[in-house]
FILUMVO-9387 format. One record per residue (C-alpha): x, y, z; residue in one letter. Coordinates in steps of 0.1 Angstrom, whole numbers, plus 5000, padded with zeros to 4 digits. Each point is the difference from the previous one (the first is absolute). Example, Ala and Ser with C-alpha at 12.3 -4.5 7.8 and 13.67 -1.06 7.14 Angstrom:
BEGIN
512349555078A 501450344993S 
END
This chain:
BEGIN
500050005000M 501550344989T 500350255029P 497950304999V 502350314991P 500550215029F 498350324999D 501250275022P 497050254997I 497349735007A 502049885029S 500550335015A 496350074996R 499149675016L 502350095028A 498750335005L 496449865002A 501049715024C 502550205024L 499350015036D 502250325008L 501349955032T 502050195029T 500649805032L 503050155014N 500250055038D 500550394996G 496850054977D 498350325005T 496750174990E 502150204975A 501449684985D 496749814996V 498450324982V 502950034976K 499649634993L 496150054994C 500950284975T 502349774981R 497249735000A 498150194972H 502350134973G 499950094966P 500349634984H 497049875026G 499649885032H 501249705022V 497849745016A 500750105036A 502150205023V 501449785030C 501050185035V 499949925036W 496749985018P 500550355017R 500050164966F 497249804983A 497350275007A 502450274985L 500549814969A 496349954994R 499450355004S 502850114973E 499149754975L 497249964975P 497549715003A 501549804971N 503449955021I 499549775029A 501950045031V 501849725016A 501549965034A 502149735018V 499249785031A 502649815020N 502550174984F 502949944992P 501049725027D 496949784996G 499449935036S 497349755010A 498550265022D 496349984989R 498850305020A 502750244984R 499349864965A 496250065005V 500650365014A 502050084971D 497449854978T 497050195016R 501950325000A 500649964961I 496249924997V 498850315020D 502650224979A 497949934971G 502549784982A 499149734974Q 502949775003E 502049825029V 503549864995D 500549775028V 503349815009V 499549655005L 501749865031P 502849854982F 502549925030A 497349785015R 499149834967L 503849914999Q 499549855034Q 497149794988G 497350215019D 497250004971E 497450065026R 501450345011A 500150104965V 496549894992S 499050175031A 501650324992L 498850034963L 496249905009D 500050275023A 501350264978V 497649874972R 497050045026D 501350335008A 499750164966C 496949864980P 499750154968G 503750104997L 502549854977A 502349815022L 503749944989K 502249755019V 503650075000I 501849655001L 503650155005E 501349764975T 503650115003G 499849845035V 498149704993L 502349914970V 498849654998D 497649934974E 497949755020A 499850265028L 499150294976I 497249774986R 498649925033R 500050365012A 498250084965A 497549725008Q 499450135036L 499250324988S 497649914971L 498149795030D 499750325018A 498550184971G 502950204987A 499250224968D 503650034991F 503349795010L 502850255004K 503849905000T 501650245023S 500250295024T 503050154982G 501850025036K 502049684995T 503449934981P 498049794974V 496550124987S 498249914970A 501549724978T 498749804968P 500349695020A 497950105029A 497550174974A 499749684981R 499249795033A 497350255011M 498250014965L 500349614997A 498150005032T 497550254991I 499549814968A 499649655012A 496850095018D 496950064978P 498550225027S 503050224997T 501549974967A 497550284985H 499750225030R 503050035020V 502850254989G 503950015005F 502350295012K 503650004995A 501550255025S 503550125008G 503050074978G 498250054969I 501250324985R 499749994962T 497349934975V 502049694987A 500349875036E 496350045002A 499349844965A 501549685012L 497349955028Y 497450094974F 501349704978G 499849795030L 496550095009V 498749954965E 501649664997Q 498349885032A 496550205001L 499650114965G 500150324983I 496650115017A 501850035033A 502250274986L 497850275015T 500350205033P 497249765016A 502549724997R 503450144996L 502050255021R 503450125003I 501150155033G 502850254996A 500950365007S 502850074974S 498649834970L 497750304990L 503050174990N 501049764974D 496549964988I 499550374994E 503450034984A 499049714977V 496650154992L 501450344994A 502749854975G 502950095024Q 501049665006A 500349684981A 498949705021A 502149704991G 498449664998P 499149775030P 502849785010A 498949644996A 498749865029P 502549735005G 502750295002S 498850115032Y 
END
């Protein structure tokens, strides 16, 4: 089968439409969030969502048009098994008027074999945000092992996740094609999730070419219909710079690397 030629403009447009424009720095201020919200709807179109700390979710909602979602993080970035904390974060996000919750799965507990604690926290968070999109962060750069990543993915799906997300972006290894394949295969294997649940690559994706690699993996696993913001997200902060440069004709996006080269 002949590969589809890389189209930098089409890839940049898709990356923009599926971008979760993110700021999750410890020193974030209201001014930082306002600046990010301004960048979220630019001359080439708008991003899918702006992702911030829960304390800034209400501000982001007030600064953004209705067609851009607000996402905020829970249990972040450490992924503790403290249900009360995770639920409190989630309720704050709901009360702020946000549309999406990005919660960190208790990955250390999963490594220890304590699946009950993992499921209990995810179930509690799901119950605390009815009607909101729930993205579960697996922290695949820590889990590493494919079987463990698949198990984390399955527990997340069982708890009602709407998206599986690779990483917090706070660990040495973030999104990788290998982790993406394991997550996508888990979504695709279940008829109840294969046409509903989405995928989010997050951490270390800075160029349109890097994002395009994940577009290809999503299309292979879930079909071309999954290449929409409803099923695909890229979590990043600096990626928007490259997207805008490509769309403005100021940069030539090189082709994505072959998956096996990562």
